[in-house]
N, CA, C and O atoms as a GROMACS GRO file, in nm:
protein
  332
    1MET      N    1   0.305   3.386   0.089
    1MET     CA    2   0.263   3.340   0.018
    1MET      C    3   0.408   3.205   0.005
    1MET      O    4   0.513   3.266  -0.012
    2THR      N    5   0.438   3.023   0.009
    2THR     CA    6   0.491   2.950  -0.022
    2THR      C    7   0.639   2.937  -0.134
    2THR      O    8   0.622   2.935  -0.256
    3ASP      N    9   0.797   2.928  -0.064
    3ASP     CA   10   0.862   2.943  -0.185
    3ASP      C   11   0.819   2.760  -0.249
    3ASP      O   12   0.794   2.649  -0.202
    4MET      N   13   0.833   2.828  -0.385
    4MET     CA   14   0.773   2.633  -0.479
    4MET      C   15   0.944   2.600  -0.477
    4MET      O   16   0.970   2.584  -0.596
    5THR      N   17   1.048   2.585  -0.412
    5THR     CA   18   1.151   2.535  -0.382
    5THR      C   19   1.220   2.473  -0.324
    5THR      O   20   1.332   2.424  -0.332
    6GLN      N   21   1.054   2.484  -0.195
    6GLN     CA   22   1.113   2.379  -0.128
    6GLN      C   23   1.082   2.282  -0.146
    6GLN      O   24   0.994   2.264  -0.231
    7ARG      N   25   1.141   2.169  -0.074
    7ARG     CA   26   1.143   1.989  -0.065
    7ARG      C   27   0.965   1.953  -0.009
    7ARG      O   28   0.878   1.997   0.066
    8ALA      N   29   0.990   1.851  -0.100
    8ALA     CA   30   0.790   1.822  -0.022
    8ALA      C   31   0.817   1.785   0.136
    8ALA      O   32   0.909   1.789   0.219
    9GLU      N   33   0.760   1.768   0.132
    9GLU     CA   34   0.729   1.686   0.308
    9GLU      C   35   0.696   1.562   0.284
    9GLU      O   36   0.705   1.476   0.372
   10ILE      N   37   0.660   1.538   0.179
   10ILE     CA   38   0.610   1.339   0.202
   10ILE      C   39   0.722   1.326   0.148
   10ILE      O   40   0.762   1.426   0.088
   11THR      N   41   0.814   1.200   0.149
   11THR     CA   42   0.935   1.170   0.078
   11THR      C   43   0.883   1.080  -0.037
   11THR      O   44   0.761   1.085  -0.022
   12GLU      N   45   0.910   0.999  -0.148
   12GLU     CA   46   0.903   0.855  -0.226
   12GLU      C   47   0.913   0.789  -0.109
   12GLU      O   48   0.816   0.717  -0.084
   13PHE      N   49   1.037   0.791   0.006
   13PHE     CA   50   1.044   0.674   0.048
   13PHE      C   51   0.988   0.637   0.139
   13PHE      O   52   0.989   0.535   0.209
   14ASP      N   53   0.887   0.815   0.132
   14ASP     CA   54   0.805   0.802   0.346
   14ASP      C   55   0.684   0.707   0.235
   14ASP      O   56   0.629   0.637   0.321
   15ILE      N   57   0.653   0.689   0.172
   15ILE     CA   58   0.529   0.663   0.086
   15ILE      C   59   0.500   0.562   0.035
   15ILE      O   60   0.391   0.536  -0.017
   16ARG      N   61   0.639   0.457   0.048
   16ARG     CA   62   0.689   0.309  -0.018
   16ARG      C   63   0.739   0.277   0.165
   16ARG      O   64   0.747   0.161   0.203
   17GLN      N   65   0.753   0.336   0.213
   17GLN     CA   66   0.752   0.278   0.401
   17GLN      C   67   0.575   0.269   0.441
   17GLN      O   68   0.524   0.160   0.463
   18SER      N   69   0.489   0.408   0.445
   18SER     CA   70   0.379   0.383   0.467
   18SER      C   71   0.307   0.313   0.421
   18SER      O   72   0.234   0.248   0.496
   19LEU      N   73   0.298   0.295   0.269
   19LEU     CA   74   0.217   0.159   0.226
   19LEU      C   75   0.279  -0.022   0.290
   19LEU      O   76   0.217  -0.124   0.322
   20ILE      N   77   0.426   0.011   0.284
   20ILE     CA   78   0.438  -0.136   0.333
   20ILE      C   79   0.396  -0.146   0.441
   20ILE      O   80   0.311  -0.233   0.460
   21ALA      N   81   0.440  -0.060   0.557
   21ALA     CA   82   0.393  -0.089   0.676
   21ALA      C   83   0.214  -0.127   0.685
   21ALA      O   84   0.170  -0.208   0.767
   22ARG      N   85   0.116  -0.042   0.573
   22ARG     CA   86   0.025  -0.111   0.645
   22ARG      C   87  -0.002  -0.172   0.602
   22ARG      O   88  -0.113  -0.203   0.645
   23ALA      N   89   0.040  -0.261   0.486
   23ALA     CA   90   0.014  -0.378   0.367
   23ALA      C   91   0.038  -0.467   0.434
   23ALA      O   92  -0.005  -0.576   0.398
   24THR      N   93   0.128  -0.458   0.578
   24THR     CA   94   0.242  -0.582   0.610
   24THR      C   95   0.151  -0.576   0.737
   24THR      O   96   0.168  -0.693   0.770
   25ALA      N   97   0.059  -0.521   0.843
   25ALA     CA   98  -0.025  -0.539   0.919
   25ALA      C   99  -0.136  -0.600   0.856
   25ALA      O  100  -0.218  -0.621   0.946
   26TYR      N  101  -0.168  -0.629   0.779
   26TYR     CA  102  -0.282  -0.657   0.732
   26TYR      C  103  -0.236  -0.742   0.680
   26TYR      O  104  -0.249  -0.843   0.748
   27ALA      N  105  -0.164  -0.766   0.554
   27ALA     CA  106  -0.099  -0.960   0.599
   27ALA      C  107  -0.153  -1.024   0.757
   27ALA      O  108  -0.250  -1.093   0.791
   28ASN      N  109  -0.042  -0.966   0.825
   28ASN     CA  110  -0.027  -1.043   0.968
   28ASN      C  111  -0.182  -1.043   1.047
   28ASN      O  112  -0.190  -1.102   1.154
   29LYS      N  113  -0.354  -0.947   0.967
   29LYS     CA  114  -0.369  -0.970   1.082
   29LYS      C  115  -0.507  -1.066   1.008
   29LYS      O  116  -0.605  -1.099   1.075
   30ALA      N  117  -0.486  -1.104   0.839
   30ALA     CA  118  -0.509  -1.116   0.792
   30ALA      C  119  -0.513  -1.271   0.758
   30ALA      O  120  -0.590  -1.352   0.707
   31LYS      N  121  -0.407  -1.267   0.804
   31LYS     CA  122  -0.311  -1.460   0.757
   31LYS      C  123  -0.309  -1.439   0.614
   31LYS      O  124  -0.412  -1.501   0.588
   32THR      N  125  -0.265  -1.395   0.496
   32THR     CA  126  -0.219  -1.359   0.374
   32THR      C  127  -0.145  -1.298   0.313
   32THR      O  128  -0.109  -1.205   0.385
   33SER      N  129  -0.088  -1.293   0.205
   33SER     CA  130   0.039  -1.277   0.184
   33SER      C  131   0.090  -1.139   0.078
   33SER      O  132  -0.006  -1.126   0.001
   34PHE      N  133   0.176  -1.052   0.048
   34PHE     CA  134   0.198  -0.964  -0.065
   34PHE      C  135   0.144  -0.980  -0.158
   34PHE      O  136   0.085  -0.883  -0.206
   35SER      N  137   0.139  -1.095  -0.217
   35SER     CA  138   0.136  -1.144  -0.347
   35SER      C  139  -0.036  -1.188  -0.399
   35SER      O  140  -0.115  -1.187  -0.493
   36ALA      N  141  -0.024  -1.211  -0.309
   36ALA     CA  142  -0.208  -1.224  -0.308
   36ALA      C  143  -0.276  -1.132  -0.281
   36ALA      O  144  -0.382  -1.120  -0.344
   37MET      N  145  -0.241  -1.032  -0.175
   37MET     CA  146  -0.319  -0.876  -0.180
   37MET      C  147  -0.293  -0.792  -0.310
   37MET      O  148  -0.352  -0.687  -0.337
   38GLY      N  149  -0.205  -0.848  -0.378
   38GLY     CA  150  -0.148  -0.736  -0.519
   38GLY      C  151  -0.247  -0.777  -0.641
   38GLY      O  152  -0.299  -0.690  -0.711
   39ILE      N  153  -0.277  -0.959  -0.667
   39ILE     CA  154  -0.365  -1.003  -0.684
   39ILE      C  155  -0.509  -0.925  -0.686
   39ILE      O  156  -0.564  -0.874  -0.784
   40ALA      N  157  -0.559  -0.930  -0.534
   40ALA     CA  158  -0.674  -0.930  -0.517
   40ALA      C  159  -0.671  -0.767  -0.575
   40ALA      O  160  -0.761  -0.766  -0.659
   41ALA      N  161  -0.616  -0.641  -0.570
   41ALA     CA  162  -0.656  -0.566  -0.573
   41ALA      C  163  -0.601  -0.454  -0.694
   41ALA      O  164  -0.643  -0.339  -0.707
   42VAL      N  165  -0.520  -0.506  -0.757
   42VAL     CA  166  -0.416  -0.466  -0.922
   42VAL      C  167  -0.426  -0.536  -0.996
   42VAL      O  168  -0.445  -0.499  -1.112
   43GLY      N  169  -0.420  -0.657  -0.966
   43GLY     CA  170  -0.420  -0.792  -1.017
   43GLY      C  171  -0.249  -0.764  -1.034
   43GLY      O  172  -0.228  -0.709  -1.143
   44ASP      N  173  -0.182  -0.776  -0.993
   44ASP     CA  174  -0.040  -0.788  -1.001
   44ASP      C  175   0.050  -0.862  -0.907
   44ASP      O  176   0.148  -0.789  -0.926
   45SER      N  177   0.098  -0.961  -0.809
   45SER     CA  178   0.127  -1.014  -0.775
   45SER      C  179   0.267  -0.994  -0.734
   45SER      O  180   0.330  -1.086  -0.681
   46LYS      N  181   0.324  -0.862  -0.759
   46LYS     CA  182   0.458  -0.835  -0.762
   46LYS      C  183   0.444  -0.709  -0.748
   46LYS      O  184   0.558  -0.662  -0.758
   47PHE      N  185   0.297  -0.544  -0.713
   47PHE     CA  186   0.306  -0.462  -0.725
   47PHE      C  187   0.389  -0.404  -0.613
   47PHE      O  188   0.471  -0.314  -0.630
   48LEU      N  189   0.352  -0.482  -0.450
   48LEU     CA  190   0.438  -0.499  -0.350
   48LEU      C  191   0.523  -0.502  -0.332
   48LEU      O  192   0.588  -0.407  -0.288
   49SER      N  193   0.558  -0.593  -0.352
   49SER     CA  194   0.749  -0.638  -0.399
   49SER      C  195   0.784  -0.519  -0.500
   49SER      O  196   0.869  -0.441  -0.458
   50ARG      N  197   0.743  -0.498  -0.600
   50ARG     CA  198   0.795  -0.359  -0.636
   50ARG      C  199   0.784  -0.218  -0.547
   50ARG      O  200   0.868  -0.128  -0.550
   51VAL      N  201   0.675  -0.220  -0.474
   51VAL     CA  202   0.674  -0.065  -0.406
   51VAL      C  203   0.782  -0.112  -0.282
   51VAL      O  204   0.807  -0.018  -0.207
   52GLN      N  205   0.848  -0.232  -0.248
   52GLN     CA  206   0.937  -0.249  -0.197
   52GLN      C  207   1.076  -0.230  -0.176
   52GLN      O  208   1.129  -0.205  -0.068
   53ASN      N  209   1.139  -0.243  -0.295
   53ASN     CA  210   1.226  -0.157  -0.401
   53ASN      C  211   1.231  -0.039  -0.425
   53ASN      O  212   1.147   0.020  -0.492
   54PRO      N  213   1.368   0.032  -0.355
   54PRO     CA  214   1.350   0.204  -0.445
   54PRO      C  215   1.402   0.180  -0.549
   54PRO      O  216   1.399   0.277  -0.625
   55GLY      N  217   1.458   0.081  -0.594
   55GLY     CA  218   1.532   0.067  -0.716
   55GLY      C  219   1.416   0.092  -0.839
   55GLY      O  220   1.460   0.132  -0.947
   56ILE      N  221   1.253   0.068  -0.824
   56ILE     CA  222   1.190   0.037  -0.918
   56ILE      C  223   1.116   0.096  -0.870
   56ILE      O  224   1.118   0.132  -0.752
   57GLY      N  225   0.977   0.134  -1.011
   57GLY     CA  226   0.893   0.264  -0.995
   57GLY      C  227   0.750   0.145  -0.992
   57GLY      O  228   0.731   0.026  -1.015
   58PHE      N  229   0.656   0.284  -0.941
   58PHE     CA  230   0.494   0.220  -0.910
   58PHE      C  231   0.501   0.261  -0.987
   58PHE      O  232   0.609   0.288  -1.039
   59ASN      N  233   0.369   0.294  -1.041
   59ASN     CA  234   0.227   0.388  -1.102
   59ASN      C  235   0.174   0.463  -1.005
   59ASN      O  236   0.164   0.383  -0.912
   60ILE      N  237   0.125   0.591  -0.959
   60ILE     CA  238   0.059   0.682  -0.886
   60ILE      C  239  -0.086   0.598  -0.815
   60ILE      O  240  -0.126   0.557  -0.707
   61LYS      N  241  -0.142   0.609  -1.000
   61LYS     CA  242  -0.325   0.485  -1.053
   61LYS      C  243  -0.316   0.396  -0.931
   61LYS      O  244  -0.366   0.394  -0.818
   62THR      N  245  -0.200   0.294  -1.028
   62THR     CA  246  -0.204   0.122  -0.905
   62THR      C  247  -0.164   0.198  -0.731
   62THR      O  248  -0.268   0.190  -0.666
   63TYR      N  249  -0.111   0.229  -0.690
   63TYR     CA  250  -0.067   0.228  -0.572
   63TYR      C  251  -0.224   0.326  -0.497
   63TYR      O  252  -0.279   0.333  -0.387
   64GLN      N  253  -0.240   0.380  -0.616
   64GLN     CA  254  -0.362   0.408  -0.511
   64GLN      C  255  -0.512   0.311  -0.501
   64GLN      O  256  -0.578   0.282  -0.401
   65LYS      N  257  -0.535   0.272  -0.666
   65LYS     CA  258  -0.632   0.155  -0.623
   65LYS      C  259  -0.519   0.050  -0.525
   65LYS      O  260  -0.592  -0.004  -0.442
   66MET      N  261  -0.423   0.018  -0.510
   66MET     CA  262  -0.411  -0.048  -0.402
   66MET      C  263  -0.408   0.017  -0.207
   66MET      O  264  -0.362  -0.029  -0.103
   67VAL      N  265  -0.484   0.145  -0.245
   67VAL     CA  266  -0.487   0.171  -0.063
   67VAL      C  267  -0.636   0.162  -0.017
   67VAL      O  268  -0.686   0.154   0.096
   68GLU      N  269  -0.705   0.168  -0.176
   68GLU     CA  270  -0.835   0.137  -0.194
   68GLU      C  271  -0.870   0.000  -0.131
   68GLU      O  272  -0.944  -0.056  -0.050
   69TRP      N  273  -0.761  -0.020  -0.228
   69TRP     CA  274  -0.840  -0.181  -0.200
   69TRP      C  275  -0.810  -0.240  -0.030
   69TRP      O  276  -0.884  -0.318   0.031
   70LEU      N  277  -0.677  -0.177   0.023
   70LEU     CA  278  -0.640  -0.224   0.184
   70LEU      C  279  -0.788  -0.125   0.248
   70LEU      O  280  -0.865  -0.188   0.320
   71ASP      N  281  -0.818   0.010   0.223
   71ASP     CA  282  -0.960   0.055   0.316
   71ASP      C  283  -1.025  -0.018   0.327
   71ASP      O  284  -1.059  -0.053   0.440
   72ASP      N  285  -1.085  -0.089   0.192
   72ASP     CA  286  -1.201  -0.184   0.277
   72ASP      C  287  -1.193  -0.306   0.294
   72ASP      O  288  -1.278  -0.380   0.344
   73ALA      N  289  -1.026  -0.351   0.226
   73ALA     CA  290  -0.991  -0.496   0.337
   73ALA      C  291  -1.021  -0.482   0.484
   73ALA      O  292  -1.106  -0.538   0.553
   74GLU      N  293  -0.945  -0.411   0.508
   74GLU     CA  294  -0.912  -0.361   0.679
   74GLU      C  295  -1.091  -0.360   0.739
   74GLU      O  296  -1.131  -0.421   0.839
   75ARG      N  297  -1.185  -0.264   0.635
   75ARG     CA  298  -1.294  -0.233   0.710
   75ARG      C  299  -1.337  -0.392   0.697
   75ARG      O  300  -1.377  -0.466   0.787
   76LYS      N  301  -1.317  -0.421   0.568
   76LYS     CA  302  -1.425  -0.548   0.596
   76LYS      C  303  -1.378  -0.704   0.680
   76LYS      O  304  -1.438  -0.811   0.690
   77LEU      N  305  -1.220  -0.646   0.740
   77LEU     CA  306  -1.173  -0.758   0.882
   77LEU      C  307  -1.193  -0.707   1.012
   77LEU      O  308  -1.195  -0.788   1.104
   78GLN      N  309  -1.208  -0.579   1.037
   78GLN     CA  310  -1.240  -0.563   1.119
   78GLN      C  311  -1.445  -0.588   1.177
   78GLN      O  312  -1.475  -0.630   1.289
   79GLN      N  313  -1.493  -0.570   1.127
   79GLN     CA  314  -1.632  -0.639   1.109
   79GLN      C  315  -1.622  -0.760   1.136
   79GLN      O  316  -1.658  -0.802   1.246
   80GLU      N  317  -1.556  -0.865   1.012
   80GLU     CA  318  -1.537  -0.997   1.012
   80GLU      C  319  -1.536  -0.994   1.165
   80GLU      O  320  -1.629  -1.045   1.228
   81ASN      N  321  -1.420  -0.929   1.233
   81ASN     CA  322  -1.344  -0.966   1.436
   81ASN      C  323  -1.476  -0.920   1.495
   81ASN      O  324  -1.547  -0.983   1.573
   82ALA      N  325  -1.494  -0.822   1.454
   82ALA     CA  326  -1.628  -0.825   1.480
   82ALA      C  327  -1.725  -0.850   1.587
   82ALA      O  328  -1.743  -0.814   1.703
   83VAL      N  329  -1.780  -0.923   1.506
   83VAL     CA  330  -1.894  -1.068   1.452
   83VAL      C  331  -1.858  -1.116   1.593
   83VAL      O  332  -1.903  -1.222   1.635
   0.00000   0.00000   0.00000
């Protein structure tokens, strides 16, 4: 049985840092901006800048949409570069 009072292994900081690292890598490869990515993924040009700011919250459903968009965009970019 696990102790329900233990701290989560993945922190808010980890989630933010992971998404920003992934978004930065994609932006560099695709030569795009966080603003353009936010508009394309979730219709919000400021979403990734809010994720970067630990004092501002973000919705987990919006986060998930961004991750799914990155999954698709990275796949497409990889296919384009393979041709």
